[in-house]
C-alpha positions as CSV (number, residue, x, y, z in Angstrom):
1,M,0.0,0.0,0.0
2,T,1.4,3.4,-1.0
3,D,1.5,6.3,1.5
4,I,-1.3,8.0,-0.4
5,A,-3.5,4.9,-0.3
6,A,-2.9,4.6,3.4
7,R,-4.0,8.3,3.9
8,L,-7.1,7.7,1.9
9,E,-7.9,4.6,4.0
10,E,-7.5,6.6,7.2
11,L,-10.0,9.2,5.8
12,R,-12.5,6.4,5.1
13,E,-12.1,4.9,8.6
14,R,-12.7,8.3,10.2
15,G,-15.8,9.1,8.0
16,L,-14.0,11.9,6.3
17,Y,-13.6,10.5,2.8
18,R,-15.2,12.7,0.1
19,R,-16.2,11.9,-3.4
20,L,-17.6,14.0,-6.3
21,R,-21.2,13.7,-7.2
22,L,-22.4,14.4,-10.7
23,I,-25.1,17.0,-11.2
24,E,-26.7,16.7,-14.7
25,G,-28.0,20.0,-16.1
26,P,-28.0,23.5,-14.6
27,Q,-28.3,24.5,-10.9
28,G,-31.9,24.8,-9.7
29,P,-34.2,24.0,-6.8
30,R,-34.4,20.4,-8.3
31,V,-31.6,18.7,-10.1
32,T,-30.7,15.3,-11.5
33,L,-28.0,13.8,-9.3
34,D,-26.3,10.6,-10.4
35,G,-29.2,10.0,-12.7
36,R,-32.0,10.7,-10.2
37,E,-34.1,13.8,-9.5
38,V,-33.6,15.3,-6.1
39,L,-34.5,18.5,-4.2
40,L,-31.2,20.6,-4.1
41,L,-30.6,22.1,-0.7
42,C,-26.8,22.6,-0.7
43,S,-26.3,25.1,-3.5
44,N,-25.1,28.7,-3.0
45,D,-27.0,29.9,-6.0
46,Y,-29.2,31.7,-3.5
47,L,-31.3,33.8,-6.0
48,G,-31.6,31.2,-8.7
49,L,-29.6,33.3,-11.2
50,A,-27.0,30.8,-12.4
51,A,-29.5,29.3,-14.8
52,D,-31.5,32.4,-15.5
53,R,-31.9,32.9,-19.3
54,R,-30.8,36.5,-19.1
55,V,-27.6,35.7,-17.3
56,R,-26.8,32.8,-19.7
57,E,-27.4,35.0,-22.7
58,A,-25.2,37.8,-21.3
59,A,-22.4,35.2,-20.8
60,A,-22.8,34.1,-24.4
61,E,-22.9,37.6,-25.8
62,A,-19.7,38.5,-23.8
63,A,-18.0,35.5,-25.2
64,L,-18.9,36.4,-28.8
65,R,-17.9,40.0,-28.4
66,W,-14.8,39.8,-26.1
67,G,-13.7,36.2,-26.4
68,A,-13.6,33.1,-24.1
69,G,-10.6,34.3,-22.1
70,A,-8.9,37.6,-21.1
71,G,-5.5,36.4,-22.3
72,A,-3.3,37.8,-19.5
73,S,-3.2,39.4,-16.1
74,R,-4.9,42.7,-15.7
75,L,-1.5,44.5,-15.4
76,I,-0.2,43.0,-18.7
77,S,-3.0,43.1,-21.3
78,G,-6.0,41.5,-19.6
79,T,-7.9,44.6,-18.5
80,M,-11.0,44.9,-20.8
81,A,-14.1,47.1,-20.9
82,P,-16.3,44.4,-19.2
83,H,-14.0,44.4,-16.2
84,R,-14.2,48.1,-15.7
85,E,-17.9,48.2,-16.2
86,L,-18.6,45.5,-13.6
87,E,-16.2,47.1,-11.1
88,A,-18.0,50.4,-11.4
89,A,-21.4,48.7,-11.0
90,L,-20.3,46.7,-8.0
91,A,-18.8,49.8,-6.3
92,A,-22.0,51.8,-6.8
93,F,-24.1,48.9,-5.5
94,K,-22.0,48.5,-2.4
95,G,-21.6,52.3,-1.8
96,Y,-17.8,52.5,-2.3
97,D,-15.4,54.5,-4.4
98,R,-13.9,51.6,-6.2
99,A,-14.1,47.8,-6.7
100,L,-11.4,45.4,-7.9
101,L,-12.1,42.0,-9.5
102,F,-10.3,38.8,-8.5
103,G,-10.5,35.3,-9.9
104,S,-12.2,33.8,-6.9
105,G,-13.2,34.6,-3.3
106,Y,-10.3,32.5,-2.1
107,L,-7.9,34.6,-4.1
108,A,-9.5,37.9,-3.1
109,N,-9.2,37.1,0.6
110,T,-5.7,35.6,0.6
111,G,-4.4,38.4,-1.6
112,T,-6.1,41.3,0.2
113,I,-5.2,40.2,3.7
114,A,-1.6,39.4,2.8
115,A,-1.3,42.8,1.0
116,L,-2.7,44.8,3.9
117,A,-1.0,43.1,6.8
118,G,2.8,43.1,6.9
119,P,5.7,42.6,9.3
120,G,5.2,44.3,12.7
121,E,1.4,44.4,12.2
122,V,-1.4,42.2,13.7
123,V,-4.5,40.5,12.1
124,F,-7.4,39.8,14.4
125,S,-9.6,37.0,13.0
126,D,-12.8,35.5,14.2
127,E,-12.3,31.8,15.1
128,L,-15.1,30.7,12.7
129,N,-13.9,32.7,9.7
130,H,-13.8,31.0,6.3
131,A,-10.7,29.0,5.3
132,S,-9.7,31.6,2.8
133,I,-9.4,34.2,5.6
134,I,-7.4,31.7,7.7
135,D,-5.1,31.1,4.8
136,G,-4.8,34.8,4.1
137,C,-3.7,35.3,7.7
138,R,-1.1,32.5,7.2
139,L,0.3,34.1,4.1
140,A,0.5,37.6,5.6
141,R,3.7,38.3,7.4
142,A,1.9,39.8,10.3
143,E,1.1,38.3,13.6
144,T,-2.3,36.5,13.7
145,V,-4.5,36.7,16.8
146,V,-7.8,34.7,16.9
147,Y,-10.7,36.0,18.9
148,R,-13.7,34.0,20.1
149,H,-16.6,33.8,17.7
150,N,-18.5,37.1,17.6
151,D,-17.1,38.0,21.1
152,V,-16.6,41.7,21.0
153,E,-15.4,41.9,24.6
154,H,-12.7,39.3,23.9
155,L,-11.6,41.2,20.7
156,E,-11.4,44.5,22.7
157,S,-9.1,43.0,25.2
158,L,-6.9,41.7,22.5
159,L,-6.9,45.0,20.7
160,R,-5.8,46.7,23.9
161,S,-2.8,44.5,24.2
162,A,-1.7,45.3,20.6
163,T,-1.8,49.1,21.1
164,G,0.7,50.8,18.9
165,K,0.8,48.1,16.2
166,P,-1.1,48.7,12.9
167,A,-4.0,46.2,12.9
168,L,-6.5,44.6,10.7
169,V,-9.8,43.0,12.0
170,V,-11.3,40.4,9.6
171,T,-14.7,38.8,9.8
172,D,-17.2,37.0,7.8
173,G,-20.5,38.9,7.4
174,I,-22.6,35.8,7.4
175,F,-20.6,32.8,8.7
176,S,-20.7,30.1,6.1
177,M,-21.2,27.1,8.3
178,D,-23.5,28.5,11.0
179,G,-25.6,31.1,9.2
180,D,-25.2,33.7,11.9
181,V,-24.3,37.4,11.3
182,A,-21.3,39.3,12.7
183,P,-21.9,42.3,15.0
184,L,-20.5,44.7,12.5
185,A,-21.4,48.0,14.1
186,E,-19.6,47.0,17.3
187,L,-16.6,45.6,15.4
188,L,-16.3,48.9,13.5
189,D,-16.5,50.9,16.6
190,L,-13.8,48.8,18.2
191,A,-11.6,49.1,15.1
192,R,-12.0,52.9,15.0
193,R,-11.2,53.3,18.7
194,H,-8.1,51.2,18.4
195,G,-6.8,52.6,15.1
196,A,-7.5,49.3,13.2
197,R,-8.9,48.6,9.7
198,L,-12.0,46.4,9.4
199,M,-12.4,43.9,6.5
200,V,-15.7,42.1,6.0
201,D,-16.2,39.0,3.8
202,E,-19.7,39.3,2.3
203,A,-19.5,36.1,0.1
204,H,-22.8,34.8,1.6
205,A,-24.3,38.1,2.5
206,T,-24.5,39.7,-0.9
207,G,-28.0,39.1,-2.3
208,A,-29.3,37.9,1.1
209,L,-29.0,40.8,3.7
210,G,-29.5,44.5,3.6
211,P,-31.6,46.8,1.5
212,G,-32.0,45.2,-2.0
213,G,-29.5,42.4,-1.0
214,R,-26.6,44.8,-0.6
215,G,-25.1,42.7,2.2
216,S,-24.3,42.7,5.9
217,V,-22.4,45.9,5.8
218,S,-25.4,47.7,4.3
219,A,-27.8,46.0,6.7
220,A,-25.8,47.4,9.5
221,G,-26.0,50.9,8.0
222,L,-22.2,51.0,7.4
223,S,-21.9,51.2,3.6
224,G,-18.7,53.1,2.7
225,E,-17.5,53.1,6.3
226,V,-16.1,49.6,6.7
227,D,-12.6,49.8,5.2
228,V,-12.6,46.7,3.0
229,V,-15.6,44.6,1.8
230,M,-15.1,41.4,-0.2
231,G,-17.8,39.6,-2.1
232,T,-18.2,36.9,-4.7
233,M,-20.0,36.5,-8.0
234,G,-20.2,32.8,-7.6
235,K,-23.1,32.6,-5.1
236,A,-26.1,35.0,-5.3
237,L,-24.8,36.5,-8.5
238,G,-24.8,33.1,-10.2
239,S,-21.4,33.4,-12.0
240,Y,-17.8,33.1,-10.7
241,G,-15.1,35.3,-9.4
242,A,-14.9,37.9,-6.6
243,Y,-14.4,41.5,-5.9
244,V,-13.0,43.8,-3.2
245,C,-14.6,47.2,-2.5
246,A,-12.7,50.0,-0.8
247,N,-11.6,53.6,-1.2
248,A,-9.6,54.5,-4.3
249,E,-6.3,54.6,-2.4
250,T,-6.7,51.1,-1.0
251,V,-7.8,49.7,-4.4
252,D,-4.7,51.2,-6.1
253,Y,-2.6,49.6,-3.5
254,L,-4.2,46.2,-4.1
255,V,-3.6,46.6,-7.8
256,N,0.1,46.9,-7.0
257,R,0.5,44.5,-4.1
258,A,-2.2,41.8,-4.1
259,R,-0.3,38.9,-5.6
260,P,-3.3,36.8,-6.8
261,F,-4.4,39.9,-8.7
262,V,-0.9,40.8,-10.1
263,F,0.0,37.3,-11.1
264,S,-3.3,35.7,-12.3
265,T,-5.0,35.9,-15.7
266,A,-8.0,38.3,-15.5
267,P,-11.5,36.8,-15.1
268,A,-12.9,35.6,-18.4
269,P,-15.3,37.9,-20.2
270,P,-18.2,35.4,-20.2
271,I,-18.3,35.2,-16.4
272,V,-17.9,38.9,-16.1
273,G,-20.8,39.5,-18.5
274,A,-22.9,37.0,-16.6
275,A,-22.2,38.6,-13.2
276,R,-23.0,42.1,-14.6
277,A,-26.4,40.8,-15.9
278,A,-27.1,39.1,-12.5
279,L,-26.3,42.3,-10.6
280,G,-28.7,44.2,-12.8
281,I,-31.4,41.6,-12.1
282,L,-30.8,41.8,-8.4
283,E,-31.1,45.6,-8.5
284,S,-34.3,45.5,-10.6
285,E,-35.9,42.5,-8.8
286,P,-35.3,43.0,-5.1
287,E,-38.3,40.7,-4.4
288,R,-35.9,37.8,-5.0
289,V,-34.2,38.7,-1.7
290,D,-37.5,38.8,0.1
291,R,-38.4,35.4,-1.2
292,L,-35.0,34.0,-0.1
293,R,-35.6,35.4,3.5
294,A,-39.1,34.0,3.6
295,N,-38.0,30.6,2.4
296,A,-35.2,30.5,5.0
297,R,-37.9,31.1,7.7
298,V,-40.0,28.3,6.3
299,L,-37.2,25.8,6.5
300,R,-36.0,26.8,9.9
301,E,-39.6,26.4,11.3
302,G,-40.0,23.1,9.5
303,L,-36.8,21.6,10.9
304,A,-37.8,22.9,14.4
305,A,-41.2,21.2,14.1
306,E,-39.4,17.9,13.4
307,G,-37.4,18.2,16.6
308,F,-34.1,19.6,15.4
309,L,-32.6,22.1,17.8
310,G,-32.3,25.6,16.3
311,G,-28.9,27.1,16.1
312,A,-27.9,30.7,15.8
313,S,-28.8,31.0,12.1
314,T,-31.0,33.9,11.0
315,T,-30.2,33.5,7.3
316,Q,-30.5,31.2,4.3
317,I,-27.7,29.0,5.7
318,V,-29.5,26.6,8.1
319,P,-27.3,23.9,9.8
320,I,-28.4,21.1,12.0
321,E,-25.5,19.9,14.1
322,I,-25.2,16.1,14.5
323,G,-21.8,15.7,16.1
324,E,-19.8,12.8,14.7
325,A,-18.9,12.6,11.1
326,E,-20.1,9.0,10.6
327,A,-23.6,9.8,11.9
328,T,-23.7,13.0,9.8
329,M,-23.0,11.1,6.6
330,A,-25.4,8.4,7.5
331,L,-28.2,11.0,7.7
332,C,-27.0,12.7,4.5
333,E,-27.3,9.4,2.6
334,R,-30.6,8.5,4.1
335,A,-32.0,11.9,3.3
336,L,-30.8,11.5,-0.3
337,E,-32.6,8.2,-0.5
338,R,-35.7,10.2,0.3
339,G,-35.0,12.7,-2.5
340,V,-33.4,15.5,-0.5
341,F,-29.8,16.4,-1.3
342,V,-28.4,18.3,1.7
343,Q,-24.6,18.0,2.2
344,G,-22.9,16.7,5.3
345,I,-20.1,19.0,6.6
346,R,-17.2,17.4,8.4
347,P,-13.7,18.3,9.7
348,P,-11.6,20.0,8.7
349,T,-14.3,22.4,7.5
350,V,-15.8,22.4,11.0
351,P,-14.3,21.5,14.3
352,E,-14.1,17.8,15.5
353,G,-17.4,16.8,17.1
354,S,-19.5,19.4,15.3
355,S,-20.3,17.7,12.0
356,R,-23.6,18.8,10.6
357,L,-26.0,18.9,7.7
358,R,-25.8,22.3,6.1
359,F,-29.0,23.4,4.3
360,T,-28.8,26.3,1.9
361,V,-32.1,27.8,0.7
362,M,-32.8,29.4,-2.7
363,A,-35.3,32.0,-3.6
364,T,-36.6,29.7,-6.3
365,H,-37.6,26.9,-3.9
366,G,-41.3,26.6,-3.2
367,P,-42.4,26.8,0.5
368,E,-44.1,23.4,0.1
369,E,-40.8,21.9,-1.1
370,L,-39.0,23.1,1.9
371,C,-41.7,21.8,4.3
372,R,-41.5,18.4,2.6
373,A,-37.7,18.5,2.9
374,A,-37.9,19.1,6.6
375,R,-40.3,16.2,7.0
376,E,-38.1,13.9,5.0
377,V,-35.0,14.7,6.8
378,G,-36.8,14.3,10.1
379,A,-38.1,10.9,9.0
380,A,-34.6,9.9,7.9
381,A,-33.1,11.0,11.3
382,R,-35.7,8.9,13.1
383,E,-35.0,5.8,10.9
384,I,-31.3,5.8,12.0
385,G,-32.0,6.7,15.6
386,L,-30.9,10.4,15.6
387,L,-34.3,11.6,16.5
388,K,-37.0,9.9,18.7
389,A,-40.3,9.1,17.1
390,P,-43.0,11.5,18.1
391,T,-45.2,10.4,21.0
392,L,-48.9,10.1,20.2
393,A,-51.3,11.7,22.6
394,G,-53.8,9.5,24.4
């Protein structure tokens, strides 16, 4: 047995082995998975725009006009009119001077954090931040200090101890595995009092929170005040890639110092065209955001009625914590047999002992579908002994 085979076997024994599942056709509330139709409850296509005809046509038109690829990095010959147009639209949507496109959310976070935090400086990171933030902290040459999840008092004590050092506070807006929201007003107040910058990752908040889906920063009434806002086009905007919004000076600095921007080929025109069309739809159809929020409430209430304990989620990300990885995947597979595809999340994505099913709701789900999904997952949990059967009165 090779060392790689041995590592794979260890993953299987610990219930951590992963495999790719084949989705046939576009994303949607229902998909064909490995040849069978199922209800999809683990997609980040929150507003149902990935398969929207207008978004697909915009991608095709951009490909025909501008080509399938950008050809080079933005600083060489890759900057094209679609990039500038989308950046201007995103900046206006978010309430910032400028925006800068990146190839993915992972690249945006790692590049921005590493560029903004250097030797002799400190990055303060929420303990439940996304892996891309964690890796950005690792790549930065600054000291990294982790504060307890959403614990403003803990962060304040840590900031006091770092007085005199330039600092960056980084947090998710919506936390991707728990669905709760960061206390941004308090975080910004702390950052200002201690001379630190605040950076917010709105990958899961854009299209879901705030007026017209403008995100968690907008929901907190802080548009244009938070120093750096990152967002993605691959979730609610139905395309791919990411962006960072900030003042003109900060964006100019990132153009010069963010290595994933400097050394990566520019985002392809078709995905830029698709994202621009999706942003236009979001702006003209804010009712999609209202439907997403209403659907999230329906699912949370349905799961609670089945006996699942509610967590801290107030958003379209609705986890139910199971605990051990093996039990989580057993429930995932049993739910799939009942026609509900909801993904099991295991370490290292979440801490040991906190494996969970992570539901993600779409605006295009019907309320009746979500009620049925809750019932099916509840029945699946009872079948394998994770929930007790309901007691009949009388």
